[in-house]
Each structure stands twice: as C-alpha cells, then as structure tokens.
C-alpha positions as CSV (number, residue, x, y, z in Angstrom):
1,X,-45.5,0.2,19.7
2,X,-41.9,0.7,18.5
3,X,-41.4,3.7,16.4
4,X,-40.0,3.0,12.9
5,X,-36.3,4.0,12.6
6,X,-35.5,7.0,10.4
7,X,-32.5,7.0,8.1
8,X,-30.6,9.9,6.7
9,X,-28.3,10.4,3.7
10,X,-24.8,10.6,5.1
11,X,-23.8,13.1,2.4
12,X,-26.5,15.7,2.5
13,X,-28.2,14.8,5.8
14,X,-31.7,14.6,4.2
15,X,-34.1,12.0,5.6
16,X,-34.5,9.0,3.3
17,X,-38.0,8.3,2.2
18,X,-39.7,6.0,-0.3
19,X,-39.4,8.7,-2.9
20,X,-35.7,9.7,-2.5
21,X,-33.9,6.6,-1.2
22,X,-31.6,4.8,-3.6
23,X,-30.1,1.4,-4.1
24,X,-26.5,2.0,-3.4
25,X,-23.9,-0.7,-4.3
26,X,-21.4,-0.8,-1.5
27,X,-19.0,-2.6,-3.8
28,X,-19.4,-1.5,-7.4
29,X,-21.8,-3.5,-9.6
30,X,-19.3,-3.0,-12.5
31,X,-16.8,-5.3,-10.7
32,X,-19.5,-7.8,-9.6
33,X,-20.4,-6.2,-6.3
34,X,-23.7,-7.7,-4.9
35,X,-23.7,-6.0,-1.5
36,X,-26.0,-3.0,-1.5
37,X,-28.1,-0.8,0.8
38,X,-31.2,1.4,0.7
39,X,-30.5,3.2,4.0
40,X,-27.2,5.2,3.4
41,X,-27.7,7.6,0.5
42,X,-30.4,9.5,-1.4
43,X,-30.9,9.4,-5.1
44,X,-29.5,12.8,-5.9
45,X,-26.2,12.1,-4.0
46,X,-26.0,8.6,-5.4
47,X,-26.4,9.9,-9.0
48,X,-23.6,12.4,-8.8
49,X,-21.2,11.3,-6.0
50,X,-18.0,9.7,-7.2
51,X,-19.4,8.9,-10.6
52,X,-16.0,9.6,-12.4
53,X,-14.1,7.8,-9.7
54,X,-16.4,4.8,-9.9
55,X,-16.0,4.6,-13.6
56,X,-12.2,4.8,-13.3
57,X,-12.1,2.0,-10.7
58,X,-14.2,-0.2,-12.9
59,X,-12.0,0.5,-15.9
60,X,-8.8,-0.2,-13.9
61,X,-10.2,-3.6,-12.7
62,X,-11.9,-4.5,-16.0
63,X,-9.2,-6.9,-17.0
64,X,-9.9,-9.2,-14.1
65,X,-13.7,-8.6,-14.3
66,X,-13.7,-9.7,-17.9
67,X,-11.3,-12.6,-17.6
68,X,-13.3,-14.1,-14.7
69,X,-16.6,-13.4,-16.5
70,X,-17.8,-11.9,-13.2
71,X,-21.6,-11.9,-12.7
72,X,-23.2,-8.5,-12.3
73,X,-26.7,-7.3,-11.3
74,X,-26.6,-5.0,-14.3
75,X,-24.6,-5.6,-17.4
76,X,-22.4,-2.6,-18.4
77,X,-20.5,-3.4,-21.5
78,X,-17.2,-1.7,-22.1
79,X,-14.1,-2.1,-24.2
80,X,-11.1,-3.4,-22.3
81,X,-7.9,-1.9,-23.5
82,X,-4.5,-3.7,-23.1
83,X,-1.1,-3.4,-24.7
84,X,0.9,-5.9,-26.7
85,X,4.7,-6.5,-26.6
86,X,5.1,-3.6,-29.1
87,X,3.2,-1.1,-27.0
88,X,0.2,-1.0,-29.3
89,X,-3.3,-0.7,-27.8
90,X,-5.4,-3.9,-28.1
91,X,-9.2,-4.1,-27.7
92,X,-10.0,-7.3,-25.8
93,X,-13.6,-8.6,-26.1
94,X,-15.4,-11.8,-24.9
95,X,-13.0,-12.5,-22.0
96,X,-10.0,-12.7,-24.4
97,X,-11.7,-14.6,-27.1
98,X,-11.6,-11.7,-29.6
99,X,-8.6,-9.4,-30.0
100,X,-8.2,-6.5,-32.4
101,X,-6.1,-3.4,-32.8
102,X,-7.6,-0.3,-31.3
103,X,-6.3,1.7,-34.2
104,X,-3.8,1.3,-37.1
105,X,-0.1,1.7,-36.4
106,X,2.6,2.9,-38.8
107,X,6.3,2.6,-37.7
108,X,9.0,4.3,-39.8
109,X,12.7,3.6,-39.3
110,X,15.5,5.2,-41.4
111,X,17.9,2.6,-43.0
112,X,20.6,4.5,-44.7
113,X,19.1,6.2,-47.8
114,X,16.0,4.1,-47.5
115,X,13.1,4.1,-45.1
116,X,11.7,0.9,-43.5
117,X,7.9,1.1,-43.0
118,X,5.9,-1.4,-40.9
119,X,2.1,-1.1,-41.0
120,X,-0.4,-2.8,-38.8
121,X,-4.0,-2.3,-40.0
122,X,-7.3,-3.9,-39.1
123,X,-8.4,-4.7,-42.6
124,X,-7.3,-4.3,-46.2
125,X,-9.5,-1.2,-46.8
126,X,-7.8,0.5,-43.8
127,X,-4.4,-0.5,-45.2
128,X,-5.3,1.0,-48.7
129,X,-6.3,4.3,-47.0
130,X,-3.0,4.5,-45.1
131,X,-1.0,3.9,-48.2
132,X,-2.9,6.5,-50.2
133,X,-2.0,9.0,-47.5
134,X,1.7,8.1,-47.8
135,X,1.5,8.6,-51.5
136,X,0.0,12.1,-51.0
137,X,2.8,13.0,-48.6
138,X,5.4,11.6,-51.0
139,X,6.6,8.9,-48.6
140,X,5.7,6.2,-51.1
141,X,5.1,6.1,-54.8
142,X,2.1,4.3,-56.4
143,X,4.4,1.6,-57.6
144,X,5.5,1.0,-54.0
145,X,1.9,0.8,-52.9
146,X,1.1,-1.8,-55.6
147,X,4.0,-4.0,-54.4
148,X,2.9,-3.7,-50.8
149,X,-0.7,-4.6,-51.6
150,X,0.5,-7.7,-53.6
151,X,2.5,-8.9,-50.5
152,X,0.0,-7.9,-47.8
153,X,-1.6,-10.8,-45.9
154,X,-4.3,-11.2,-43.3
155,X,-3.2,-13.1,-40.3
156,X,-4.9,-14.2,-37.1
157,X,-3.9,-11.8,-34.4
158,X,-2.5,-13.4,-31.2
159,X,-0.3,-10.9,-29.4
160,X,1.3,-11.4,-26.0
161,X,-0.7,-9.0,-23.9
162,X,0.4,-7.0,-20.9
163,X,-1.6,-5.5,-18.1
164,X,-0.3,-3.1,-15.6
165,X,-1.5,-4.2,-12.1
166,X,-2.3,-0.8,-10.6
167,X,-5.3,1.2,-9.6
168,X,-5.0,4.9,-10.6
169,X,-5.3,7.8,-8.2
170,X,-8.5,9.0,-10.1
171,X,-10.2,5.9,-8.7
172,X,-9.2,6.4,-5.0
173,X,-12.4,8.4,-4.0
174,X,-14.4,5.3,-5.1
175,X,-12.4,3.1,-2.7
176,X,-13.0,5.5,0.2
177,X,-16.8,5.6,-0.7
178,X,-17.1,1.8,-0.5
179,X,-15.4,1.8,2.9
180,X,-17.7,4.5,4.2
181,X,-20.8,2.9,2.7
182,X,-20.1,-0.4,4.5
183,X,-19.4,1.2,7.8
184,X,-22.6,3.3,7.7
185,X,-24.6,0.3,6.5
186,X,-23.3,-1.8,9.4
187,X,-23.3,0.7,12.3
188,X,-25.3,3.7,11.1
189,X,-22.8,6.0,12.8
190,X,-22.7,9.0,10.5
191,X,-20.7,11.5,12.8
192,X,-17.6,9.2,12.8
193,X,-17.3,9.3,9.0
194,X,-18.8,12.7,8.1
195,X,-15.3,14.2,7.7
196,X,-14.6,11.7,4.8
197,X,-17.4,13.1,2.5
198,X,-15.0,15.8,0.9
199,X,-12.6,13.0,0.0
200,X,-15.4,11.0,-1.7
201,X,-16.4,14.2,-3.6
202,X,-12.8,14.8,-4.7
203,X,-12.5,18.0,-2.8
204,X,-9.6,16.7,-0.7
205,X,-6.6,14.6,-1.6
206,X,-7.2,11.0,-0.6
207,X,-3.6,10.6,0.4
208,X,-4.7,11.9,3.9
209,X,-6.9,8.8,4.5
210,X,-6.0,6.1,1.9
211,X,-3.0,3.9,2.2
212,X,-1.8,1.3,-0.3
213,X,-0.7,-1.8,1.5
214,X,1.1,-4.9,0.2
215,X,1.3,-8.0,2.3
216,X,4.0,-10.7,2.0
217,X,1.7,-12.9,4.0
218,X,-2.0,-12.2,4.0
219,X,-3.6,-12.1,7.5
220,X,-6.2,-14.7,6.6
221,X,-6.2,-18.2,5.0
222,X,-6.2,-18.2,1.3
223,X,-8.5,-20.8,-0.2
224,X,-7.4,-22.1,-3.6
225,X,-9.7,-21.2,-6.4
226,X,-11.2,-18.3,-4.6
227,X,-10.8,-14.7,-5.9
228,X,-12.3,-12.3,-3.5
229,X,-13.6,-8.8,-3.0
230,X,-13.4,-7.9,0.7
231,X,-14.2,-5.1,3.2
232,X,-12.8,-5.7,6.7
233,X,-13.7,-3.2,9.4
234,X,-11.6,-3.1,12.5
235,X,-11.3,-0.6,15.3
236,X,-9.8,-0.6,18.8
237,X,-9.3,2.2,21.3
238,X,-5.9,0.8,22.3
239,X,-4.6,1.4,18.7
240,X,-6.8,4.5,18.4
241,X,-7.5,3.5,14.8
242,X,-10.7,2.6,13.1
243,X,-10.0,1.5,9.5
244,X,-11.5,-0.4,6.5
245,X,-9.2,-2.9,4.7
246,X,-10.4,-2.9,1.0
247,X,-9.4,-5.9,-1.2
248,X,-10.2,-6.2,-4.9
249,X,-9.8,-9.6,-6.7
250,X,-7.5,-10.8,-3.9
251,X,-4.8,-8.6,-5.4
252,X,-5.2,-5.0,-4.6
253,X,-5.3,-4.0,-0.9
254,X,-5.9,-0.5,0.4
255,X,-6.5,0.7,4.0
256,X,-9.0,3.5,4.5
257,X,-8.6,5.4,7.8
258,X,-12.1,6.0,9.1
259,X,-11.0,7.5,12.5
260,X,-7.4,8.2,13.5
261,X,-8.4,8.9,17.2
262,X,-10.9,6.1,17.8
263,X,-12.2,5.8,21.3
264,X,-15.3,3.5,20.8
265,X,-16.1,-0.1,21.3
266,X,-14.1,-2.8,19.5
267,X,-15.1,-3.3,15.9
268,X,-14.3,-6.4,13.8
269,X,-16.6,-7.2,10.9
270,X,-15.8,-8.6,7.5
271,X,-17.7,-9.0,4.2
272,X,-16.1,-11.3,1.6
273,X,-17.4,-12.2,-1.8
274,X,-15.9,-14.9,-4.0
275,X,-16.1,-13.7,-7.6
276,X,-15.5,-17.2,-9.0
277,X,-18.4,-19.0,-7.3
278,X,-20.5,-15.7,-7.1
279,X,-21.2,-16.3,-3.4
280,X,-20.5,-14.7,-0.1
281,X,-17.9,-16.6,1.9
282,X,-16.8,-16.6,5.6
283,X,-13.6,-14.9,6.7
284,X,-12.6,-13.9,10.2
285,X,-9.3,-12.4,11.3
286,X,-7.8,-9.5,13.4
287,X,-5.2,-7.1,12.3
288,X,-4.7,-4.4,14.9
289,X,-3.0,-1.8,12.8
290,X,-1.9,1.6,14.1
291,X,-1.5,4.8,12.1
292,X,2.2,4.4,12.8
293,X,2.2,1.0,11.0
294,X,0.6,2.6,7.9
295,X,2.9,5.6,7.8
296,X,5.9,3.3,8.2
297,X,4.8,1.2,5.2
298,X,4.2,4.3,3.1
299,X,7.6,5.9,3.9
300,X,9.8,2.8,3.7
301,X,12.8,2.9,1.3
302,X,12.1,2.0,-2.3
303,X,14.5,-0.9,-2.0
304,X,12.3,-2.5,0.7
305,X,9.0,-1.5,-1.0
306,X,9.8,-3.4,-4.3
307,X,10.4,-6.6,-2.3
308,X,6.6,-6.7,-1.8
309,X,5.7,-6.5,-5.5
310,X,6.3,-10.2,-6.4
311,X,3.6,-11.1,-3.9
312,X,1.1,-9.0,-5.8
313,X,2.2,-10.6,-9.0
314,X,1.7,-14.1,-7.5
315,X,-1.8,-13.2,-6.5
316,X,-2.5,-11.8,-10.0
317,X,-1.2,-15.0,-11.5
318,X,-3.8,-17.0,-9.6
319,X,-6.5,-15.1,-11.5
320,X,-4.9,-15.9,-14.8
321,X,-4.6,-19.6,-13.9
322,X,-8.3,-19.7,-13.3
323,X,-9.0,-18.0,-16.6
324,X,-6.6,-20.3,-18.4
325,X,-8.3,-23.4,-17.0
326,X,-11.6,-22.1,-18.3
327,X,-10.2,-21.4,-21.7
328,X,-8.7,-24.9,-21.9
329,X,-12.0,-26.5,-20.9
330,X,-13.9,-24.5,-23.6
331,X,-11.2,-25.5,-26.2
332,X,-11.4,-29.2,-25.2
333,X,-15.2,-29.1,-25.5
334,X,-14.9,-27.5,-28.9
335,X,-12.3,-30.2,-30.0
336,X,-14.6,-33.0,-28.8
337,X,-17.6,-31.5,-30.5
338,X,-15.7,-31.1,-33.8
339,X,-14.3,-34.6,-33.5
340,X,-17.7,-36.2,-33.2
341,X,-19.3,-33.6,-35.5
342,X,-17.4,-35.0,-38.5
343,X,-19.7,-38.0,-38.5
344,X,-23.5,-38.0,-39.0
345,X,-25.7,-38.3,-36.0
346,X,-26.7,-41.9,-35.3
347,X,-23.9,-43.5,-37.3
348,X,-22.2,-46.6,-36.1
349,X,-19.0,-45.8,-34.3
350,X,-16.5,-48.3,-35.8
351,X,-13.0,-48.9,-34.5
352,X,-11.7,-46.7,-37.3
353,X,-14.0,-43.8,-36.4
354,X,-13.2,-44.1,-32.7
355,X,-9.5,-44.1,-33.5
356,X,-9.9,-40.9,-35.6
357,X,-11.8,-39.2,-32.8
358,X,-9.2,-40.3,-30.3
359,X,-6.4,-38.8,-32.4
360,X,-8.2,-35.5,-32.6
361,X,-8.6,-35.3,-28.9
362,X,-5.0,-36.5,-28.2
363,X,-3.7,-33.6,-30.4
364,X,-5.4,-31.2,-28.0
365,X,-3.6,-32.8,-25.0
366,X,-0.3,-32.8,-26.8
367,X,-0.8,-29.1,-27.5
368,X,-1.5,-28.5,-23.8
369,X,1.7,-30.4,-22.7
370,X,3.8,-28.6,-25.3
371,X,2.4,-25.2,-24.1
372,X,3.2,-26.0,-20.4
373,X,6.9,-26.9,-21.1
C-alpha cells in the first residue's frame, strides 16, 4: 500500500495537517486569481506572510481589476483612487460609473491686490463649511460668502482621469511570493526556493531577485480580447537560471530569479488566466534568459529604457478599449430601454412611434461617432 505523501510549509517547515493547512491563493484573489493550493503553506504563515505587500499589490492593480469587473472568489471592496487633470484625488466606484472628489479642494492665487479663489466641494453643505472657515480667518467677508453661494452651482462631475501604470516597491514581496508559491505547488522542491523566504517576509531587498522587464515584442502570441495573468516557470542548466516570469493584466512583467546557479532538469511550465473570460487559457513558449540578460536590461542607459515604455502603454490601452466597449454596450442598452419605455407596454407601435424610437437610438450612434473623431 502506497504511503500518503506528507507536505510541509515552505516558510516554517511544519508539517501540514487537516488542522493547520491553509487555502493559499497563488495569484491574489483581490486581482481575480483563481489558482490556489492547500499543500504549500500553513495557516499561521499564510495569515501574516506578505499581508502588507499583498494589499499594496492589489491597490496598485485595482484600476484594471475594477475596470474589467474581474471575478473573484471573495469580494473585497475598496476605494479606487485616481487623479484628474488638476492633480485632485478622485474616488472611482462601480467600474467608473460613479466619480466623486476624495476631499474638497481650495486653490488660492494672488491677482494684484485681489485674491482669486477656486473651490471644489462635494456638496453645498461642505461648501458652506469651507466658506465659514474663510470668514473666520479673514480671507472672505460674509458679503463675499453670500455672493458666492448665490452663484454656486451643482454640476455633474466628469473629469479626465489619469492612472500611473506602475507597481510600487512595497508590493514586490507579493510578486516574489506568487512565484515561489507556484514553483512549490508544481514541483514541491522547497530547498531550491528556501533562500527566497526572507525576501517574501520583507527582511531582504527584493532588488536582489526581482527584475522589472519590458518587452517590445512579447515572446508569445497575443490573442485579441484576452487580458491575462500569467506565471511562466523556466529553467535550464545551460543558462544556469531558473526563473518565474510574472505577468499582471498583460501589462506588467517581472522576472523572479528562483535559482541563479541552476543545475537541474529542464523546466518549462506556464499558467495563464484570462481575466476577461474568467477562464484558464493555454500558452506555451520558451525564453531561455540568463542572469546576464536581466542585468543588461536593468543597467541599460535611460535613453534606451524609455523606448520600451510606449509598448507598456499600448498594452494598457487594450484594457481600456475592452472597458470602453462594455461601457458603450451598457449605454446603448439604457438608450434602447428608455426609447421603448416612453410608451406603455402592449401599445401599438405606429410608424410615428417607431420613428421616434429610431431617432433616440440614432442619437446614441451619432454621439459615438463624434466621440471617436
């Protein structure tokens, strides 16, 4: 009779049992990761390891998570913060359907003997409170306040939003953890990756093992409409490198060095998850990188480095195109519902009514054409 295999937490080395084993997401649930394992980490280590880094990675990627309405095993609501063209923080809710100022803003600019004051508030009560404060500090008189309140208007807020396409260093331990999780889950080879635990804990600087990498041409076929998370493991004794290529939303790519003196059997294994269709997808390729390749990319002149940035922006634009198509479909459905909703259910659709409905729908398409020009 074959003996049941024993598993151990790769962090603390304790044997995993029914009591202490944990459900560890290899790719964060907060960004729609559905790959998980019960055989790599205990509950105690899972609850405290990389918690801050995981939260930071989820925050840095929240724009794309929300815009794509990514499906998660557990819903973890959060406020997505972006900036507008004036540098003001904007709270984005409902995948961009609701926008509001994070806080009120007051801008003062001297103009000769006078002072120009611009105020952005979230409602009239907040505006009154700001103005009362200016009266107390002698910036305004009560007469000034009365004039401002007479002219104050409530407008629908539709700012042009900006999102910086970067992942911060605070999130890097989480990227290393996902790479290690996948390797251990696939091969259960703890000795090879044991030296990486201090990087996951934040005890060592991840710059030793984590490389940002931009590709002008991705090493695999890009399928239109797919936006993917990916972990690609590759190792070869000829290159002496075992690494994990981590891809988030088809935009951000990092290389995690698992072993810089690899002498084992060839490794080539890829997990790819399409966040749009919420399904795993096949992807197969080989990219025999060396440590010299990674160092060369890291130390290249800035003038060369910036030539890669437009390719990242192009991949980010693909995400926004998918979001825009969804928004337009929802708006069209709303236009159709409103056009037909003007008339009672079961009424006879005369030529005049059909013409009116057609005009309402055509206005939407005219708006779409004007927007694209």
